[in-house]
N, C-alpha and C positions, 0 to 999 in steps of 0.2 A: 515484370516481374514472373518467374518462372513457376509454371504450374503448381509443385508441391510447396514451395514458400509461401506462394498465394493464400494454400488450403492451409497453413497450418498457422498464417496470419489471420485469418479468419476464425479460424478455432480459439486462438488465444481472444481475440476480441469478444468471440461468444463467451467464453469461460469469466472473464473479466467482467465482461456486463453481468454474467448469473451471480459472481462474487460481491460487484457494487449493490447490485439490487436486493441482495440477502442480508441476514443477521452476522454474516462474514464480515461482511466490508466495514460493518459497523464494529464490530469486534476490533477490526485490524487497524481502523480509525483510533477506536478508543485508547489501543495499546500503544499507537503512535503517539498521541497527545501526551499522553503518560511520560513515551518515553521523553518528548521533548520537554516538558515541563522539568522532569528530574535532571535532565541535562543543563537544562537553565539554572536550575537551582545549584548543583553542583558547581558549575562554573562560578556563580555567585560568589561562593564559597572557598573556591580557588583562590580567587583575582581579587579578595577582598584587601 
């Protein structure tokens, strides 16, 4: 890989690890679970 691309990838990995370790990752996970459950309920009502 090119050096700037490798540096950018390393930065993305560090930031994603920081988000996953903190409360922000838990918040994102809870929001995603809520959206998945809501979409499941919505599709269940639509295809009833």
